[in-house]
N, C-alpha and C positions, 0 to 999 in steps of 0.2 A: 504494500500500500504506500502511496505517496504520503508525505508528512501531513499535508492539508486534509487528506482523507482520513488518516488516523486520528487527527485532532477532532474532526467532526464526529467520527464514530465514538470516540471517548466521551464527547459531550452528550451524545444521544444515550449512551450507556449510563452516564451520570443521572439522566432523567429517570432511568429505571431504578437506580439506587435510592434516589430521593422520593420516588412515588409512594411506596408504602409508609415511609416515615412521616411524610407530610400529611398523608391521609389520616393516620392515627392521631397525629397532633391536631388536625382539623376537626375531627369529630369529637375529640376530647374537649377542645375549646368551645365548640358549639354546644356541647352538653352542659358545660359549666356556666354559660351565660343564659341558658334557658331556664326561666323560673319554674320551679316545681318538677323539673325533669329528673328522672332517676336513671342513671346509667346502669344500675344493677337490674332494673326491671324492663326498661324499654329498649327496643332495637335502634340501631343507628339510623335506619330509614325514617323513624318517627321525627327526627330532627329536621327533615326536609319539608315539614308541614307546620304551619302555625308561626308563633313568634320567632323572629330571627331565622326563619327558614332559609333565607338567602345564604347564610354562612355554610350550612351543610350542602346546599345545592351548588355553591361555588366550589366547595371541597370535592364533590363528585366530579365536576367539570375539570378541575385542575388535575385530579387523579387520571381522568380520561386522557387529557392532553399529554401528560407525562408518559402514560403507557403507550400512546401512539409513537412518541419519540423513542421509547425503548424498543418497540416492535421494529422500527426501522434500524436502530442500532444493532439489535439482535441478529437481524438478517445480514447486515453488513459484516458483522464480526464472525459469523459462522458459515457463510456461503462457501468459502474456500474449503472448509472441512466437511460440510454436510450436504452441500448442493441443495436440492429441492426441500430437504427436511428442514433447512434453515427457514425457508419461506413458510412451511407449515407451522412451525413454532411461532413465527412472527404474526401469522394470521390469527392464531389462537389468542395471542396477547392483544391483538387489535380488536377481536370480538368482545373482549371485556370492556373496551372503551365504548363500544356501541351500546352495551347494556347500561353503562354508567350514565350516558347521555339520556337513554330511555328512562332511567330512574328519576331524572330531573323533569323530563317532559310529562311523565306519568307518576306523580307523587303518591305516597302511601295514604290516600284518602279512600273513603268508602266507594267513591265513584270510579277511581282508577287503581284501586289497590291490587286487583288481580294482574293488571298489566305491569304494575310496579314489581310485583312478586316475580313474574315471568322474566322481565328484563333485568331488574336490579338484583334479583336473588339467584334465579336459576342460570341466567346467561353469564352474569359477571363471575359468580363463583364456579359455575360449570366450566367456563373458559379457563379460569385459573387452575382448576384441578386437572383439566385436560392438558394444559401446557406443562404442568409439572410431570404428569405421566409420560408425555411425549419427550420431555427432557430426560427422564429416567431411561428412556429407550435409546436416545441418540447421543447423549453426552459421553457415553462410553466409547464412542468412535472419535471423540476429540482428544488429541494428545493431552494427557494429564487430567482428563475429565471423568475418570471412573468414580472418584469420590463425589463429585457433583451429581453424577448419575444416580448414585445410591441415595444421596440426600433428596434429589427430586422425587424419586419413587416413594420414599418414606413421607415426604412432605405431602404428596398426593393422597396417600393412605390416611394420614392424620387429618387432612382437610375433609375427606369423605366422611370419616368418623365424626368430626365436629359438625359437619353439615347435618348429619342425621340427628345428632344430639340437639342442635339448634332448632331444627324443624319441630322436634318434640317439645323443647322448652318453650317455644313461642305459641304452642297450641293451648288455647284456653282450658281444655280439659286435662292438661298434663299436670302431674304433681310438681314438675319442675317449674311450670309457669306459676302455680300457686305458691311455690317457695320464693318467688320474686327474684329469680336469677337469670331470667331469659336474656336480659340485656347484656349481662356479663358474658354469658356463653356466646352470644352473637358477636361480641367483641373479640373473644378468644378465637372464634372461627375466622374473623377478618384478619387477625394477626397471623394465624397459622397459614392461611391460604395466600395472603398477599406478600408475606415475607419472602416467598420464592422469587418474586420479581426482583427484590432488592439484593438478595444473596447471589442469584445467578448474574445479575448485571454487574455487581461488584467483582465477581470472579472473572467475567469476560473482560472487564475493563483492566483489571490487574494483568491478565494474560496478554492483552494487547500492548500494554505498557512495557512488558518484558521482552517483546520482540525486537 
């Protein structure tokens, strides 16, 4: 790669490193400034409706933009090693961005709650889990990437497990929902699933710098 190309790819990968960190900071701040909001009980999506909803909606959009940048950087960093598989991984990362935008367009209200669930929950998290499992399959073919491949696989498994627990915890008939920990579990799921973006982006950026 030419120096200018390397620098651009590093910048795009930096977006992937920052994306999950800023998202967690964003929904934490949005929860703190929402009167009466309980992060233990309520899902992150609830912050996109009502007072100060613009904070969480801006957070969703920022996350989406950073992931688009990471998707481009991911493809640029891995095409030489993985060929078309690099494009597949980038598309999966990009799909999460589409879901995040959809979560803003269709907030978690009674009128649009189902669409919000499909776009903001199933697509965003489904894409993150699919990207992790895809990484577990392809990173083993990248020099020095076997450890990252193992991490990706286990990250996907952990995210699936937390997805199921979150789905149960946010069900009104669930004992977990009555225990008032649905919001906490929802946040753990977000951290587990989205950390994959940051860790893989950091690894790819460090690898690119070492060349």
